[in-house]
C-alpha positions as CSV (number, residue, x, y, z in Angstrom):
1,X,-55.8,153.3,92.9
2,X,-57.7,151.0,90.8
3,X,-57.8,149.4,87.2
4,X,-59.2,151.7,84.6
5,X,-59.2,150.8,80.5
6,X,-59.0,153.7,78.0
7,X,-60.1,153.7,74.2
8,X,-56.7,154.5,72.5
9,X,-56.3,155.1,68.8
10,X,-55.0,151.7,68.1
11,X,-57.4,150.1,70.8
12,X,-57.9,149.5,74.4
13,X,-54.5,151.0,76.9
14,X,-54.4,149.2,80.3
15,X,-54.2,151.8,83.1
16,X,-53.8,152.6,86.7
17,X,-55.4,155.3,88.4
18,X,-55.5,157.0,91.8
19,X,-57.7,159.8,92.3
20,X,-57.8,162.6,94.5
21,X,-60.4,163.2,96.6
22,X,-59.5,167.5,97.2
23,X,-61.2,169.7,95.1
24,X,-59.8,170.7,92.3
25,X,-56.5,169.0,92.6
26,X,-53.8,169.4,90.1
27,X,-53.3,166.2,87.5
28,X,-50.3,164.3,86.6
29,X,-49.5,161.6,83.7
30,X,-46.6,159.1,83.9
31,X,-44.5,156.9,81.4
32,X,-43.0,153.9,80.7
33,X,-39.8,153.5,79.6
34,X,-39.2,151.6,76.1
35,X,-42.0,148.8,75.4
36,X,-39.3,146.7,73.3
37,X,-36.7,146.7,76.5
38,X,-39.0,145.5,79.2
39,X,-40.6,149.0,79.4
40,X,-44.4,148.9,81.3
41,X,-46.3,151.0,83.6
42,X,-45.1,148.3,86.5
43,X,-41.6,149.5,86.2
44,X,-40.0,150.4,89.9
45,X,-39.1,153.5,88.7
46,X,-42.5,154.9,87.0
47,X,-44.4,153.5,90.1
48,X,-41.7,155.6,92.4
49,X,-42.6,159.0,90.3
50,X,-46.6,157.6,90.6
51,X,-46.2,157.4,94.5
52,X,-44.8,160.7,94.7
53,X,-47.3,162.8,92.7
54,X,-50.4,160.8,94.8
55,X,-49.1,161.8,98.6
56,X,-48.3,164.9,97.0
57,X,-52.1,165.1,96.4
58,X,-52.6,164.6,92.8
59,X,-55.0,162.9,90.5
60,X,-52.7,160.7,89.4
61,X,-52.6,158.4,86.0
62,X,-50.1,155.9,84.6
63,X,-50.5,153.2,81.8
64,X,-49.2,150.8,79.4
65,X,-48.3,152.1,76.3
66,X,-50.1,149.7,72.7
67,X,-48.8,146.2,72.8
68,X,-47.6,145.7,76.3
69,X,-49.4,143.9,79.2
70,X,-53.3,144.1,78.2
71,X,-52.8,147.2,75.8
72,X,-53.7,146.6,72.1
73,X,-52.3,147.5,69.1
74,X,-48.4,147.0,68.8
75,X,-45.0,149.2,69.2
76,X,-44.8,151.7,66.0
77,X,-41.2,153.6,66.8
78,X,-43.0,156.4,69.9
79,X,-45.2,158.0,66.7
80,X,-48.3,155.9,68.0
81,X,-46.6,155.7,71.7
82,X,-47.8,159.9,71.8
83,X,-50.9,159.3,70.7
84,X,-51.3,157.0,73.9
85,X,-50.3,159.2,75.9
86,X,-52.3,162.0,74.3
87,X,-55.2,159.6,74.1
88,X,-54.9,158.9,78.0
89,X,-53.6,162.5,79.1
90,X,-57.5,163.5,77.4
91,X,-58.9,161.0,79.5
92,X,-57.0,162.4,82.7
93,X,-58.5,165.8,82.2
94,X,-62.4,164.7,81.3
95,X,-62.2,163.3,84.1
96,X,-60.9,166.2,86.5
97,X,-62.1,168.9,84.2
98,X,-61.8,171.0,87.2
99,X,-58.0,170.8,87.8
100,X,-55.8,173.4,89.6
101,X,-53.1,171.8,87.2
102,X,-51.3,169.2,84.7
103,X,-48.1,167.8,84.7
104,X,-46.6,165.7,83.0
105,X,-43.5,163.0,83.3
106,X,-41.6,159.7,82.1
107,X,-38.6,157.9,82.5
108,X,-36.3,157.4,79.9
109,X,-37.8,156.5,76.3
110,X,-41.1,157.8,78.5
111,X,-39.5,160.5,79.3
112,X,-38.8,161.5,75.5
113,X,-42.1,161.3,75.0
114,X,-43.5,163.0,77.8
115,X,-41.7,166.1,76.5
116,X,-42.6,165.5,73.0
117,X,-46.3,166.0,74.6
118,X,-45.4,168.9,76.7
119,X,-44.5,170.8,73.8
120,X,-47.9,170.7,72.1
121,X,-50.4,170.6,74.9
122,X,-50.1,174.4,76.5
123,X,-52.2,173.0,78.9
124,X,-49.2,171.8,80.9
125,X,-47.9,173.5,84.0
126,X,-44.8,171.8,84.3
127,X,-42.9,168.0,84.1
128,X,-40.6,165.5,85.5
129,X,-38.0,163.5,83.5
130,X,-35.9,160.8,84.3
131,X,-33.3,159.4,82.4
132,X,-34.3,161.3,79.2
133,X,-32.5,159.4,76.5
134,X,-30.7,161.9,75.0
135,X,-28.0,159.8,73.9
136,X,-30.9,158.2,71.2
137,X,-33.2,160.8,70.6
138,X,-33.5,163.8,69.0
139,X,-34.5,166.4,72.0
140,X,-34.0,169.8,69.6
141,X,-37.9,170.1,69.3
142,X,-37.9,171.3,72.9
143,X,-37.3,175.0,71.0
144,X,-38.5,176.8,73.4
145,X,-39.2,174.3,76.2
146,X,-42.8,175.9,77.5
147,X,-42.4,174.9,80.6
148,X,-40.1,174.9,84.4
149,X,-39.7,171.5,85.4
150,X,-37.3,168.9,87.0
151,X,-34.7,166.9,85.0
152,X,-33.1,163.3,87.3
153,X,-30.2,161.9,86.3
154,X,-27.5,159.2,87.5
155,X,-24.4,159.4,87.3
156,X,-23.7,156.0,86.6
157,X,-25.7,155.7,83.9
158,X,-24.5,153.1,81.6
159,X,-27.6,153.1,79.5
160,X,-27.4,156.8,79.5
161,X,-24.5,158.9,79.7
162,X,-24.9,161.5,82.3
163,X,-23.0,164.1,80.4
164,X,-25.8,164.1,77.1
165,X,-28.1,164.6,79.7
166,X,-26.2,167.4,81.4
167,X,-26.0,169.2,78.0
168,X,-29.7,168.7,77.0
169,X,-30.5,170.5,80.8
170,X,-27.7,173.0,79.9
171,X,-29.9,174.1,76.6
172,X,-32.6,174.2,78.9
173,X,-32.0,176.4,81.7
174,X,-30.3,178.9,78.9
175,X,-34.0,179.5,77.7
176,X,-35.5,182.6,78.9
177,X,-38.6,182.7,81.0
178,X,-38.6,179.2,82.6
179,X,-36.3,177.0,85.6
180,X,-35.9,173.6,84.5
181,X,-33.4,171.9,88.3
182,X,-31.2,169.1,86.8
183,X,-30.2,166.9,89.9
184,X,-27.6,163.9,89.8
185,X,-28.1,161.0,91.8
186,X,-24.7,160.3,92.4
187,X,-24.3,156.3,92.2
188,X,-27.6,155.8,90.7
189,X,-27.1,153.7,87.6
190,X,-30.6,153.8,84.8
191,X,-32.6,152.3,86.8
192,X,-31.6,153.5,90.4
193,X,-31.5,150.0,91.8
194,X,-31.1,150.8,95.8
195,X,-31.1,154.7,94.9
196,X,-34.9,154.6,94.3
197,X,-35.0,156.7,98.3
198,X,-32.8,159.1,96.9
199,X,-34.9,159.5,93.5
200,X,-38.4,159.3,95.6
201,X,-37.2,162.3,98.0
202,X,-35.8,164.3,94.5
203,X,-38.9,164.5,93.2
204,X,-41.3,164.4,96.2
205,X,-39.1,167.7,97.9
206,X,-39.4,169.5,94.1
207,X,-43.0,168.9,93.6
208,X,-43.6,170.0,96.9
209,X,-41.9,173.6,97.2
210,X,-43.7,174.0,93.0
211,X,-47.3,172.8,93.2
212,X,-49.2,174.3,96.5
213,X,-52.6,172.2,97.4
214,X,-55.3,173.9,96.1
215,X,-56.6,174.3,99.6
216,X,-53.8,176.2,101.1
217,X,-53.8,178.5,97.4
218,X,-57.5,179.4,98.1
219,X,-57.1,180.4,101.4
220,X,-53.8,182.4,100.2
221,X,-55.5,184.6,97.7
222,X,-58.3,185.0,100.0
């Protein structure tokens, strides 16, 4: 894992990057929670998701939105943060021009931004959304949702009620040509305290069945 600085639309963005050694490895971008509520790229949930992608052979990037940590700029109500995510994804893809697939992920506010990026980038193949804040933000732009993916939610979340996320998941599951896997982690609060291991195994298991390593894909095709 290395520290990098990315040229963002409102100044430099502080990031952490792991580069997979396998040629053609998939790439993933992980987005953090709300900047005005203590969200950073070092959030434990964000780091756990980042590690899941790394361990599954991805080149993976996480970064601080504008105004967080050493990232320049100031909070922009989600508009600027969406531009930050697009710039980070551009950087990731530029440094992995031969990537086999591209994924995006986010936790809470980061999940809302991630799903907006998903709608704007047809080159994204899958997503992992953890505790998407369906009670705070409008997700109706996912019409239709362009890619299959995973939604994970705790049933003891007092910030984002499970019922709201269940409605979002059901609406996406009803759309044609995609599959949305909705997983509820029993006893988990919004920050998955004492449940990070369950979250990790859930995300890792989904990636394991959804993304075969490039070497295995090549062998299967030959």
